[in-house]
Backbone as JSON, one array per atom type, in Angstrom:
{
  "sequence": "MKQQRKRSRRVKKRSVSFTLGIVIVAVVLAVTVVGVLYTPYDPIEMHIADKLSPPTWQHPLGTDSYGRDVLSRIMQGAGNTILVGVVAVSGGMAIGILCGLVAGLAGGMRDEAMMRVMDVLYAFPAVLSAILFSSVFGASLTNCMIAIGIYNVPIFARLTRGSVLSVREEEYVAAAHAVGRGRAAIAVHHILPNIVSPLIVQGTIQFAGAILAEAGLSYLGLGTQPPFASWGGMLREAQTFIGLDPLLAVFPGLAIAITVLGLNLLGDGLRDLLDPSFIRSY",
  "N": [[28.1, -29.99, 0.58], [26.87, -29.62, -1.91], [24.37, -28.86, -0.99], [25.03, -26.49, 0.24], [25.73, -24.89, -1.97], [23.22, -24.7, -3.23], [21.84, -23.29, -1.25], [23.33, -20.96, -1.26], [22.74, -19.95, -3.84], [20.0, -19.5, -3.49], [20.03, -17.51, -1.52], [21.31, -15.42, -2.95], [19.44, -14.96, -4.98], [17.2, -14.07, -3.52], [18.34, -11.77, -2.42], [18.79, -10.22, -4.71], [16.13, -9.76, -5.55], [15.2, -8.26, -3.38], [16.93, -6.03, -3.52], [16.27, -5.03, -6.07], [13.59, -4.37, -5.61], [13.93, -2.32, -3.68], [15.24, -0.4, -5.26], [13.3, 0.2, -7.25], [11.16, 1.18, -5.68], [12.45, 3.36, -4.51], [12.89, 4.98, -6.76], [10.24, 5.54, -7.53], [9.38, 6.97, -5.25], [11.12, 9.13, -5.45], [10.22, 10.32, -7.84], [7.69, 11.01, -6.93], [8.26, 12.93, -4.91], [9.56, 14.9, -6.43], [7.46, 15.49, -8.15], [5.69, 16.75, -6.43], [7.01, 19.11, -5.88], [7.76, 20.14, -8.37], [6.66, 20.18, -11.72], [6.87, 19.61, -15.26], [4.88, 20.95, -16.72], [1.79, 22.65, -15.95], [-0.31, 20.42, -14.39], [-3.08, 20.48, -14.62], [-3.79, 22.35, -16.44], [-5.37, 23.15, -19.43], [-4.86, 22.66, -22.94], [-6.37, 22.79, -25.62], [-5.76, 22.88, -28.34], [-3.51, 21.33, -28.55], [-4.26, 18.73, -28.11], [-4.14, 15.16, -27.64], [-1.57, 14.8, -28.59], [1.3, 13.14, -29.91], [4.22, 11.59, -28.31], [6.8, 13.97, -27.85], [9.71, 16.16, -27.89], [8.95, 18.34, -26.37], [6.74, 17.36, -24.99], [7.3, 14.6, -23.51], [5.81, 12.26, -22.99], [3.57, 12.73, -24.44], [0.28, 14.26, -24.9], [-2.97, 14.52, -23.31], [-6.54, 14.1, -23.91], [-7.39, 16.66, -23.41], [-5.27, 18.22, -23.93], [-3.43, 18.31, -21.91], [-0.28, 17.83, -20.29], [0.98, 14.6, -20.24], [3.11, 13.45, -18.79], [3.46, 15.28, -16.67], [1.02, 14.92, -15.38], [1.17, 12.25, -14.62], [3.24, 12.45, -12.77], [2.02, 14.12, -10.85], [-0.1, 12.43, -10.21], [1.28, 10.36, -8.99], [1.91, 11.45, -6.49], [-0.68, 11.71, -5.32], [-1.45, 9.02, -5.3], [0.5, 7.75, -3.67], [0.04, 9.16, -1.32], [-2.56, 8.28, -0.62], [-1.96, 5.55, -0.19], [-0.12, 5.66, 1.97], [-1.57, 6.99, 4.06], [-3.93, 5.41, 4.28], [-2.95, 2.76, 4.76], [-1.32, 3.19, 7.0], [-3.19, 4.18, 8.88], [-5.02, 1.99, 8.98], [-3.24, 0.01, 9.86], [-2.43, 0.98, 12.41], [-4.87, 1.0, 13.91], [-5.63, -1.68, 13.58], [-3.45, -3.1, 14.74], [-3.69, -2.26, 17.39], [-6.25, -3.32, 18.06], [-5.7, -6.05, 17.66], [-3.73, -6.53, 19.6], [-5.17, -6.03, 21.96], [-7.19, -8.01, 21.75], [-5.66, -10.39, 21.66], [-4.33, -10.39, 24.12], [-6.4, -10.16, 25.96], [-8.19, -12.36, 25.6], [-10.72, -14.99, 25.89], [-14.2, -14.08, 25.95], [-14.04, -11.43, 25.12], [-11.99, -11.42, 23.28], [-13.13, -13.15, 21.36], [-15.45, -11.68, 20.61], [-14.32, -9.35, 19.52], [-12.9, -10.37, 17.34], [-14.97, -11.34, 15.78], [-16.16, -8.96, 15.03], [-14.1, -7.99, 13.44], [-14.26, -9.89, 11.4], [-16.67, -9.14, 10.22], [-16.0, -6.58, 9.23], [-14.07, -7.35, 7.42], [-15.58, -8.52, 5.51], [-16.43, -6.53, 3.88], [-15.18, -5.34, 1.09], [-12.73, -2.94, -0.16], [-13.71, -1.49, -2.36], [-16.51, -1.78, -2.17], [-16.93, -0.56, 0.32], [-16.11, 2.03, -0.33], [-18.05, 2.76, -2.21], [-20.27, 2.8, -0.52], [-19.54, 4.88, 1.28], [-19.35, 6.97, -0.55], [-21.97, 7.2, -1.48], [-23.19, 8.23, 0.74], [-21.63, 10.39, 1.75], [-20.5, 11.52, -0.49], [-18.31, 11.34, -3.35], [-14.83, 11.34, -2.86], [-11.32, 12.0, -2.28], [-10.66, 11.71, 0.39], [-12.7, 10.03, 1.44], [-12.09, 7.79, -0.05], [-9.6, 7.07, 1.06], [-10.44, 6.47, 3.66], [-12.1, 4.26, 3.23], [-10.3, 2.33, 2.17], [-8.57, 2.19, 4.33], [-10.25, 1.11, 6.34], [-10.67, -1.42, 5.28], [-8.14, -2.49, 5.67], [-7.88, -2.76, 8.42], [-8.95, -5.24, 9.71], [-7.15, -7.09, 8.62], [-4.6, -6.5, 9.7], [-5.31, -6.72, 12.36], [-5.95, -9.45, 12.71], [-3.46, -10.63, 12.06], [-1.82, -9.51, 14.05], [-3.07, -10.45, 16.39], [-2.71, -13.25, 16.09], [0.09, -13.37, 16.21], [0.52, -12.39, 18.78], [-0.68, -14.4, 20.32], [1.15, -16.4, 19.88], [3.39, -15.61, 21.28], [2.73, -14.81, 23.84], [2.93, -16.6, 25.94], [5.56, -16.88, 26.4], [8.7, -16.94, 28.24], [9.77, -14.42, 28.9], [7.54, -12.78, 28.87], [6.03, -13.9, 30.94], [7.77, -13.33, 33.03], [7.61, -10.54, 33.07], [4.95, -10.26, 33.86], [5.24, -11.32, 36.42], [6.75, -9.44, 37.83], [4.94, -7.51, 38.16], [4.11, -5.82, 36.07], [1.82, -3.98, 34.05], [-0.8, -4.87, 31.65], [-0.81, -3.16, 29.43], [1.79, -2.08, 29.44], [3.28, -4.41, 29.11], [2.41, -5.2, 26.61], [3.35, -3.1, 24.96], [6.13, -2.87, 25.52], [7.21, -5.44, 25.59], [5.86, -7.4, 24.02], [5.05, -6.25, 21.49], [7.56, -5.32, 20.26], [8.63, -7.81, 19.56], [7.02, -8.87, 17.65], [6.99, -7.27, 15.5], [8.21, -7.62, 13.04], [6.73, -9.36, 11.11], [4.58, -7.61, 10.82], [5.64, -5.36, 9.59], [6.36, -6.43, 7.11], [3.82, -7.2, 6.17], [2.65, -4.71, 6.05], [4.04, -3.53, 3.93], [3.2, -5.13, 1.8], [0.44, -4.64, 1.87], [0.49, -1.99, 1.21], [1.03, -2.03, -1.52], [-1.37, -3.25, -2.3], [-3.13, -1.21, -1.55], [-2.51, 0.79, -3.38], [-3.36, -0.37, -5.76], [-6.08, -0.57, -5.11], [-6.75, 2.14, -4.84], [-6.31, 2.99, -7.46], [-8.26, 1.49, -8.78], [-10.61, 2.52, -7.58], [-10.45, 5.22, -8.31], [-10.66, 4.89, -11.04], [-13.3, 4.15, -11.18], [-14.41, 6.51, -10.53], [-14.56, 7.17, -7.85], [-12.46, 7.96, -6.34], [-9.69, 10.07, -6.39], [-10.71, 13.22, -7.49], [-11.58, 14.81, -10.62], [-10.31, 18.06, -11.55], [-7.87, 16.99, -10.82], [-5.03, 14.81, -10.97], [-4.86, 11.25, -11.13], [-3.61, 7.93, -11.28], [-5.46, 5.88, -11.8], [-7.68, 7.4, -12.57], [-6.66, 8.55, -14.89], [-6.52, 6.3, -16.51], [-9.24, 5.8, -16.8], [-10.06, 8.05, -18.27], [-8.59, 7.59, -20.55], [-9.72, 5.41, -21.78], [-11.76, 6.11, -23.54], [-10.44, 7.06, -25.74], [-8.88, 5.04, -26.65], [-8.6, 3.78, -29.11], [-7.64, 5.82, -30.74], [-5.33, 6.81, -29.47], [-3.44, 4.74, -28.0], [-1.34, 4.94, -26.18], [-2.11, 6.63, -24.16], [-3.32, 5.05, -22.25], [-1.32, 3.24, -21.73], [0.9, 4.45, -20.35], [0.01, 5.39, -17.66], [-0.87, 2.87, -16.82], [1.52, 1.38, -16.84], [2.87, 2.78, -14.82], [1.37, 2.11, -12.53], [1.74, -0.71, -12.55], [4.56, -1.01, -12.32], [5.08, 0.23, -9.86], [3.59, -1.37, -8.04], [4.85, -3.82, -8.51], [7.46, -3.22, -7.56], [6.93, -2.77, -4.81], [5.93, -5.29, -4.05], [8.18, -6.91, -4.54], [9.89, -5.75, -2.68], [8.5, -6.33, -0.32], [8.59, -9.16, -0.34], [11.35, -9.47, -0.16], [11.9, -8.29, 2.35], [10.46, -10.06, 3.98], [11.97, -12.4, 3.69], [14.5, -11.53, 4.61], [13.97, -10.88, 7.24], [13.35, -13.29, 8.27], [14.38, -15.71, 10.52], [15.6, -18.15, 9.71], [16.54, -17.51, 7.22], [18.41, -15.55, 7.84], [20.29, -17.07, 9.21], [21.39, -18.45, 7.13], [23.33, -16.97, 5.96]],
  "CA": [[28.62, -29.02, -0.38], [25.8, -29.36, -2.87], [23.31, -28.12, -0.29], [25.52, -25.13, 0.46], [25.61, -24.16, -3.23], [21.8, -24.38, -3.4], [21.5, -22.24, -0.29], [23.96, -19.73, -1.73], [21.94, -19.44, -4.96], [18.74, -19.0, -2.95], [20.32, -16.24, -0.85], [21.57, -14.4, -3.96], [18.18, -14.66, -5.67], [16.38, -13.23, -2.64], [18.99, -10.48, -2.29], [18.53, -9.48, -5.94], [14.73, -9.31, -5.5], [15.1, -7.19, -2.39], [17.62, -4.86, -4.06], [15.46, -4.5, -7.16], [12.44, -3.73, -5.0], [14.38, -1.06, -3.09], [15.54, 0.55, -6.33], [12.04, 0.63, -7.88], [10.43, 2.01, -4.72], [13.18, 4.62, -4.36], [12.62, 5.79, -7.96], [8.85, 6.01, -7.44], [9.34, 8.01, -4.22], [11.8, 10.31, -5.98], [9.28, 10.95, -8.78], [6.62, 11.59, -6.13], [8.76, 14.15, -4.27], [9.78, 15.9, -7.48], [6.14, 15.9, -8.66], [5.08, 17.69, -5.48], [7.72, 20.38, -5.94], [7.93, 20.65, -9.73], [6.24, 19.4, -12.9], [7.22, 20.37, -16.47], [3.74, 21.8, -17.08], [0.69, 22.6, -15.0], [-1.02, 19.16, -14.69], [-4.52, 20.65, -14.86], [-4.02, 23.4, -17.44], [-5.77, 22.54, -20.7], [-4.48, 23.29, -24.21], [-7.16, 21.98, -26.55], [-5.11, 22.82, -29.66], [-2.45, 20.32, -28.51], [-4.8, 17.49, -27.57], [-3.75, 13.86, -28.22], [-0.28, 14.93, -29.26], [2.2, 12.02, -29.64], [5.42, 11.99, -27.58], [7.73, 14.89, -28.5], [10.67, 16.71, -26.94], [8.22, 19.23, -25.45], [5.87, 16.5, -24.17], [7.92, 13.27, -23.69], [4.78, 11.21, -22.98], [2.41, 13.19, -25.19], [-0.77, 14.99, -24.18], [-4.23, 13.79, -23.26], [-7.63, 14.61, -24.75], [-7.58, 18.08, -23.12], [-4.02, 18.89, -24.2], [-2.6, 18.37, -20.7], [0.95, 17.04, -20.39], [0.79, 13.31, -19.57], [4.18, 13.26, -17.82], [3.15, 16.09, -15.5], [-0.12, 14.32, -14.69], [1.65, 11.04, -13.96], [4.0, 12.88, -11.59], [1.05, 14.55, -9.85], [-0.84, 11.25, -9.8], [2.12, 9.6, -8.06], [1.73, 12.02, -5.16], [-1.99, 11.34, -4.81], [-1.49, 7.58, -5.06], [1.33, 7.46, -2.49], [-0.66, 9.73, -0.17], [-3.63, 7.34, -0.25], [-1.36, 4.35, 0.36], [0.48, 5.92, 3.29], [-2.6, 7.3, 5.05], [-4.84, 4.27, 4.46], [-2.27, 1.63, 5.39], [-0.89, 3.59, 8.34], [-4.36, 4.2, 9.75], [-5.5, 0.63, 9.18], [-2.26, -0.72, 10.65], [-2.48, 1.44, 13.8], [-6.09, 0.51, 14.56], [-5.59, -3.13, 13.57], [-2.49, -3.57, 15.75], [-4.29, -2.03, 18.72], [-7.31, -4.31, 18.26], [-5.09, -7.36, 17.77], [-3.08, -6.63, 20.91], [-6.21, -6.15, 22.99], [-7.84, -9.32, 21.62], [-4.73, -11.46, 21.99], [-4.01, -10.38, 25.55], [-7.61, -10.31, 26.78], [-8.71, -13.72, 25.5], [-12.1, -15.21, 26.3], [-15.3, -13.52, 25.18], [-13.64, -10.17, 24.49], [-11.24, -11.82, 22.09], [-14.07, -13.7, 20.39], [-16.31, -10.61, 20.1], [-13.54, -8.45, 18.67], [-12.57, -11.05, 16.1], [-16.18, -11.4, 14.95], [-16.29, -7.63, 14.44], [-13.11, -7.96, 12.35], [-14.8, -10.69, 10.3], [-17.69, -8.33, 9.54], [-15.3, -5.55, 8.46], [-13.35, -7.98, 6.32], [-16.55, -8.9, 4.49], [-16.68, -5.36, 3.04], [-13.97, -4.93, 0.38], [-12.5, -1.5, -0.24], [-14.58, -0.89, -3.38], [-17.86, -1.71, -1.63], [-16.93, 0.47, 1.36], [-16.03, 3.33, -0.99], [-19.37, 3.04, -2.78], [-21.13, 3.16, 0.6], [-19.18, 6.22, 1.74], [-19.65, 7.95, -1.59], [-23.42, 7.4, -1.54], [-23.61, 9.0, 1.92], [-20.86, 11.62, 1.94], [-19.99, 12.01, -1.76], [-17.02, 10.79, -3.78], [-13.7, 12.22, -2.57], [-10.08, 11.31, -1.94], [-10.71, 11.38, 1.82], [-13.53, 8.84, 1.61], [-11.33, 6.69, -0.62], [-8.61, 6.67, 2.06], [-11.14, 5.85, 4.79], [-12.57, 2.95, 2.8], [-9.15, 1.43, 2.09], [-8.08, 2.0, 5.69], [-11.14, 0.18, 7.04], [-10.4, -2.76, 4.75], [-6.86, -2.97, 6.2], [-7.93, -2.97, 9.87], [-9.02, -6.65, 10.13], [-5.96, -7.83, 8.18], [-3.56, -6.31, 10.71], [-5.81, -7.22, 13.65], [-5.78, -10.91, 12.71], [-2.03, -10.95, 12.1], [-1.31, -9.14, 15.37], [-3.61, -11.4, 17.39], [-2.03, -14.53, 15.95], [1.46, -13.22, 16.7], [0.45, -12.26, 20.24], [-0.96, -15.73, 20.89], [2.34, -17.24, 19.78], [4.48, -15.17, 22.17], [2.3, -14.36, 25.17], [3.3, -17.59, 26.95], [7.02, -16.95, 26.5], [9.2, -16.7, 29.59], [9.97, -13.0, 29.18], [6.23, -12.22, 29.18], [5.7, -14.37, 32.29], [8.61, -12.58, 33.98], [7.04, -9.2, 33.19], [3.77, -10.4, 34.72], [5.68, -11.63, 37.79], [7.24, -8.23, 38.51], [3.82, -6.6, 38.34], [3.88, -4.89, 34.97], [0.46, -4.04, 33.54], [-0.96, -5.41, 30.31], [-0.43, -2.18, 28.43], [3.25, -2.01, 29.42], [3.78, -5.67, 28.54], [2.11, -5.19, 25.17], [4.18, -2.12, 24.26], [7.57, -3.02, 25.74], [7.69, -6.82, 25.53], [5.25, -8.19, 22.95], [5.08, -5.57, 20.2], [8.88, -5.37, 19.59], [8.95, -9.16, 19.11], [6.12, -9.28, 16.57], [6.93, -6.17, 14.55], [8.73, -8.03, 11.72], [5.65, -9.7, 10.17], [3.72, -6.45, 10.6], [6.31, -4.52, 8.59], [6.22, -7.11, 5.82], [2.43, -7.1, 5.74], [2.4, -3.32, 5.7], [4.57, -3.3, 2.58], [2.32, -5.82, 0.85], [-0.83, -3.92, 1.84], [0.73, -0.73, 0.5], [0.8, -2.35, -2.93], [-2.8, -3.45, -2.46], [-3.8, 0.08, -1.44], [-2.3, 1.5, -4.64], [-4.29, -0.97, -6.72], [-7.44, -0.19, -4.72], [-6.95, 3.55, -5.18], [-6.44, 3.09, -8.91], [-9.58, 0.97, -9.15], [-11.65, 3.45, -7.14], [-10.37, 6.41, -9.17], [-11.19, 4.48, -12.34], [-14.76, 4.16, -11.05], [-14.84, 7.85, -10.19], [-14.8, 7.27, -6.42], [-11.23, 8.35, -5.67], [-9.28, 11.44, -6.7], [-11.7, 13.82, -8.37], [-11.07, 15.74, -11.63], [-9.29, 17.86, -12.61], [-6.6, 16.51, -10.28], [-4.64, 13.58, -11.64], [-4.56, 9.98, -10.46], [-3.33, 6.94, -12.3], [-6.71, 5.21, -12.16], [-8.49, 8.36, -13.3], [-6.1, 8.68, -16.24], [-6.96, 5.12, -17.27], [-10.66, 5.99, -17.14], [-10.14, 9.04, -19.34], [-7.93, 7.07, -21.75], [-10.47, 4.34, -22.44], [-12.57, 6.67, -24.62], [-9.58, 7.36, -26.9], [-7.93, 3.94, -26.76], [-8.36, 3.5, -30.52], [-6.88, 6.91, -31.35], [-4.03, 6.97, -28.84], [-3.3, 3.7, -26.97], [-0.33, 5.3, -25.18], [-2.76, 7.28, -23.02], [-3.56, 4.03, -21.23], [-0.09, 2.49, -21.45], [1.79, 5.1, -19.4], [-0.46, 5.22, -16.28], [-0.89, 1.45, -16.49], [2.89, 1.0, -16.49], [3.2, 3.38, -13.52], [0.76, 1.27, -11.51], [2.36, -2.03, -12.55], [5.93, -0.93, -11.82], [5.03, 0.54, -8.43], [3.13, -2.56, -7.33], [5.93, -4.8, -8.62], [8.51, -2.85, -6.64], [6.5, -3.0, -3.43], [5.85, -6.74, -3.82], [9.55, -7.4, -4.43], [10.4, -5.27, -1.4], [7.85, -7.11, 0.73], [9.16, -10.52, -0.34], [12.71, -9.39, 0.34], [11.85, -8.07, 3.8], [10.02, -11.3, 4.62], [13.09, -13.33, 3.73], [15.58, -11.01, 5.43], [13.56, -10.89, 8.65], [13.14, -14.68, 8.65], [15.6, -16.19, 11.17], [16.25, -19.21, 8.94], [17.26, -16.86, 6.12], [19.56, -14.88, 8.43], [21.27, -18.09, 9.55], [21.98, -18.99, 5.92], [24.48, -16.17, 5.54]],
  "C": [[27.55, -28.62, -1.39], [24.69, -28.54, -2.24], [23.74, -26.68, -0.03], [25.42, -24.28, -0.81], [24.16, -23.77, -3.5], [21.39, -23.24, -2.49], [22.08, -20.9, -0.74], [23.19, -19.11, -2.89], [20.63, -18.85, -4.47], [18.94, -17.64, -2.27], [20.53, -15.12, -1.87], [20.29, -13.99, -4.67], [17.31, -13.75, -4.82], [16.99, -11.85, -2.48], [18.75, -9.62, -3.52], [17.1, -8.95, -5.95], [14.57, -8.14, -4.55], [15.74, -5.9, -2.92], [16.82, -4.21, -5.18], [14.22, -3.79, -6.63], [12.79, -2.39, -4.38], [14.6, 0.0, -4.16], [14.25, 1.09, -6.95], [11.28, 1.56, -6.95], [11.11, 3.35, -4.54], [12.93, 5.55, -5.56], [11.21, 6.37, -7.91], [8.73, 7.12, -6.4], [10.02, 9.29, -4.7], [10.9, 11.06, -6.96], [8.15, 11.64, -8.01], [7.05, 12.91, -5.5], [8.96, 15.25, -5.31], [8.44, 16.41, -8.0], [5.42, 16.85, -7.73], [5.7, 19.08, -5.62], [7.74, 20.99, -7.34], [7.35, 19.66, -10.73], [6.55, 20.23, -14.14], [6.13, 21.35, -16.9], [2.72, 21.73, -15.94], [-0.17, 21.37, -15.33], [-2.5, 19.35, -15.02], [-4.82, 21.73, -15.89], [-4.27, 22.77, -18.8], [-5.29, 23.39, -21.88], [-5.14, 22.46, -25.32], [-6.49, 21.85, -27.91], [-4.04, 21.74, -29.72], [-2.96, 18.95, -28.07], [-4.34, 16.27, -28.37], [-2.47, 13.96, -29.05], [0.59, 13.72, -28.94], [3.42, 12.51, -28.84], [6.36, 12.85, -28.42], [8.74, 15.35, -27.46], [9.96, 17.61, -25.93], [7.35, 18.43, -24.49], [6.35, 15.04, -24.33], [6.93, 12.11, -23.69], [3.53, 11.64, -23.73], [1.45, 14.0, -24.34], [-2.06, 14.2, -24.23], [-5.29, 14.5, -24.1], [-7.93, 16.08, -24.48], [-6.29, 18.88, -23.37], [-3.12, 19.02, -22.98], [-1.4, 17.43, -20.85], [0.82, 15.75, -19.58], [1.86, 13.08, -18.5], [3.9, 14.04, -16.54], [2.01, 15.48, -14.69], [0.28, 13.01, -14.01], [2.44, 11.39, -12.7], [3.06, 13.37, -10.49], [0.26, 13.36, -9.32], [-0.05, 10.38, -8.83], [1.96, 10.12, -6.64], [0.4, 11.64, -4.54], [-2.06, 9.86, -4.45], [-0.71, 7.21, -3.82], [0.66, 7.99, -1.22], [-1.76, 8.79, 0.31], [-3.04, 6.1, 0.4], [-0.83, 4.56, 1.77], [-0.6, 6.13, 4.35], [-3.48, 6.08, 5.34], [-4.16, 3.11, 5.18], [-1.82, 1.98, 6.8], [-2.06, 3.6, 9.32], [-4.9, 2.82, 10.03], [-4.56, -0.18, 10.03], [-2.35, -0.33, 12.13], [-3.7, 0.88, 14.53], [-6.07, -1.01, 14.64], [-4.64, -3.7, 14.61], [-3.06, -3.4, 17.14], [-5.36, -3.07, 19.02], [-6.72, -5.71, 18.44], [-4.4, -7.57, 19.1], [-4.1, -6.83, 22.02], [-6.85, -7.53, 22.95], [-6.92, -10.44, 22.07], [-4.41, -11.54, 23.46], [-5.23, -10.62, 26.43], [-8.1, -11.75, 26.77], [-10.19, -13.79, 25.84], [-13.11, -14.58, 25.37], [-14.91, -12.23, 24.49], [-12.85, -10.44, 23.21], [-12.2, -12.3, 21.0], [-14.94, -12.61, 19.78], [-15.55, -9.69, 19.16], [-13.21, -9.09, 17.33], [-13.79, -11.2, 15.19], [-16.45, -10.04, 14.31], [-15.31, -7.49, 13.27], [-13.6, -8.76, 11.15], [-15.84, -9.91, 9.51], [-17.03, -7.26, 8.68], [-14.61, -6.15, 7.24], [-14.29, -8.39, 5.19], [-16.86, -7.76, 3.53], [-15.38, -4.97, 2.35], [-13.91, -3.42, 0.21], [-13.46, -0.83, -1.23], [-16.0, -0.74, -2.84], [-17.96, -0.64, -0.55], [-16.89, 1.86, 0.74], [-17.36, 3.72, -1.6], [-20.34, 3.47, -1.67], [-20.83, 4.57, 1.09], [-19.56, 7.28, 0.71], [-21.15, 8.23, -1.68], [-23.92, 8.25, -0.38], [-22.94, 10.37, 1.97], [-20.34, 12.23, 0.63], [-18.61, 11.43, -2.06], [-15.91, 11.8, -3.5], [-12.48, 11.36, -2.24], [-10.08, 10.88, -0.47], [-11.53, 10.12, 2.06], [-12.85, 7.6, 1.03], [-10.31, 6.16, 0.38], [-9.28, 5.97, 3.24], [-11.57, 4.44, 4.42], [-11.43, 1.94, 2.74], [-8.58, 1.16, 3.48], [-8.93, 1.02, 6.48], [-10.9, -1.25, 6.58], [-9.11, -3.34, 5.34], [-6.91, -3.3, 7.69], [-8.0, -4.46, 10.23], [-7.8, -7.47, 9.7], [-4.86, -7.71, 9.23], [-4.02, -6.81, 12.08], [-5.62, -8.73, 13.75], [-4.31, -11.3, 12.84], [-1.45, -10.65, 13.48], [-1.79, -10.11, 16.43], [-2.9, -12.75, 17.31], [-0.6, -14.48, 16.47], [1.49, -13.11, 18.22], [0.22, -13.62, 20.89], [0.28, -16.63, 20.85], [3.45, -16.84, 20.74], [4.03, -14.86, 23.59], [2.62, -15.36, 26.27], [4.82, -17.72, 27.09], [7.47, -16.53, 27.9], [9.36, -15.21, 29.9], [8.65, -12.3, 29.47], [5.8, -12.63, 30.59], [6.51, -13.61, 33.34], [8.08, -11.17, 34.18], [5.79, -9.21, 34.04], [4.2, -10.56, 36.18], [6.15, -10.39, 38.54], [6.16, -7.16, 38.59], [3.58, -5.59, 37.23], [2.46, -5.08, 34.42], [0.41, -4.56, 32.11], [-0.5, -4.45, 29.23], [1.09, -2.09, 28.31], [3.85, -3.26, 28.81], [3.58, -5.68, 27.03], [3.08, -4.29, 24.42], [5.67, -2.46, 24.34], [8.08, -4.44, 25.55], [7.13, -7.61, 24.34], [5.42, -7.53, 21.59], [6.46, -5.59, 19.54], [9.22, -6.74, 19.02], [8.02, -9.66, 18.0], [6.09, -8.25, 15.44], [7.37, -6.6, 13.14], [7.61, -8.42, 10.75], [4.71, -8.53, 9.89], [4.32, -5.52, 9.55], [6.15, -5.12, 7.2], [4.8, -6.97, 5.3], [2.08, -5.68, 5.35], [2.89, -2.99, 4.29], [3.66, -3.91, 1.53], [0.98, -5.09, 0.73], [-0.7, -2.56, 1.16], [0.5, -0.93, -0.99], [-0.68, -2.55, -3.2], [-3.58, -2.15, -2.41], [-3.66, 0.89, -2.73], [-3.24, 0.94, -5.71], [-5.73, -0.58, -6.41], [-7.73, 1.26, -5.09], [-7.12, 3.73, -6.68], [-7.8, 2.59, -9.37], [-10.7, 1.92, -8.78], [-11.65, 4.72, -7.98], [-10.9, 6.1, -10.56], [-12.71, 4.5, -12.33], [-15.3, 5.54, -10.72], [-15.09, 8.07, -8.72], [-13.58, 7.73, -5.64], [-10.92, 9.82, -5.91], [-10.21, 12.03, -7.76], [-11.05, 14.77, -9.38], [-11.2, 17.18, -11.12], [-7.97, 17.31, -12.11], [-6.31, 15.1, -10.79], [-4.5, 12.42, -10.66], [-4.39, 8.93, -11.55], [-4.59, 6.21, -12.74], [-7.63, 6.13, -12.96], [-7.97, 8.57, -14.72], [-6.47, 7.48, -17.11], [-8.42, 5.26, -17.68], [-10.81, 6.96, -18.3], [-9.58, 8.49, -20.65], [-8.79, 6.06, -22.5], [-11.32, 4.85, -23.6], [-11.75, 6.83, -25.9], [-8.58, 6.24, -27.15], [-7.62, 3.61, -28.21], [-7.53, 4.56, -31.21], [-5.47, 7.03, -30.79], [-3.89, 5.95, -27.7], [-2.3, 4.07, -25.87], [-0.93, 6.01, -23.98], [-3.04, 6.29, -21.9], [-2.29, 3.31, -20.83], [0.72, 3.14, -20.33], [1.27, 5.03, -17.95], [-0.54, 3.76, -15.86], [0.48, 0.94, -16.1], [3.29, 1.56, -15.13], [2.62, 2.54, -12.39], [1.48, -0.07, -11.4], [3.76, -2.0, -11.95], [5.94, -0.66, -10.32], [4.62, -0.67, -7.61], [4.19, -3.65, -7.37], [7.05, -4.48, -7.63], [8.15, -3.1, -5.2], [6.39, -4.49, -3.11], [7.25, -7.35, -3.69], [10.17, -6.99, -3.1], [9.81, -6.06, -0.25], [8.4, -8.52, 0.82], [10.57, -10.51, 0.21], [12.76, -9.17, 1.84], [11.43, -9.33, 4.54], [11.17, -12.28, 4.75], [14.19, -12.84, 4.66], [15.24, -11.03, 6.92], [13.25, -12.29, 9.15], [14.43, -15.22, 9.28], [16.34, -17.26, 10.38], [17.03, -18.63, 7.76], [18.52, -16.19, 6.66], [20.66, -15.9, 8.73], [21.98, -18.63, 8.31], [23.17, -18.18, 5.43], [25.77, -16.7, 6.18]]
}
């Protein structure tokens, strides 16, 4: 009885985290969609006479050092940030899953060689890769997405390979081999559906990491380029006026923190909900 009460409390706590994560992510996505279609003011139009204005009814979050509406820029920045996260994580996940499937099913020297390549890629963090791309091709949002995507490839490749190694000796895989199905068909129809749960969870967690990476790169001037808004770029611009108007840094910082918090809560909730031991506890 005592153990059942503990289990019940644990289930409720995890459900609350998952629900809170869903709500936060849904709000951020709603702001992103609205920001693409409509903003109260033009995010890049400058009004020098209204610069560093405190929050008012006309400008609920105030204006920046160029008189631009902070709320409008945060809404535009949400679109750029989510775009980077979706493209970078999706691209890194697709390539990483493919490499992990090939390595896990091939085994031997091919597996070893591919994993060593992944180790080399993993040694280059997103910031270092972005600096490299920027020095060769110039700083841009596209290069920022490529750098973050490359950083995500070995993470998903390792996870996929480990999952493949844990299921490739299962009876249903042996049965597929016995009826003459090829490796590609086995990977797509038999292995991938049984390892997709940890990949989804990792994708959610990496999405949060991609948002932080994009903010850091934009802060360094390697991500979204002015005059277009990004949360990291807004923090960079705010640091010069931190003594005059601290709210310039507070609002984009809160946007980053809340978004990452929501994604982490969602990832933790998905991990628990997709865990068989958690499902059995209901």
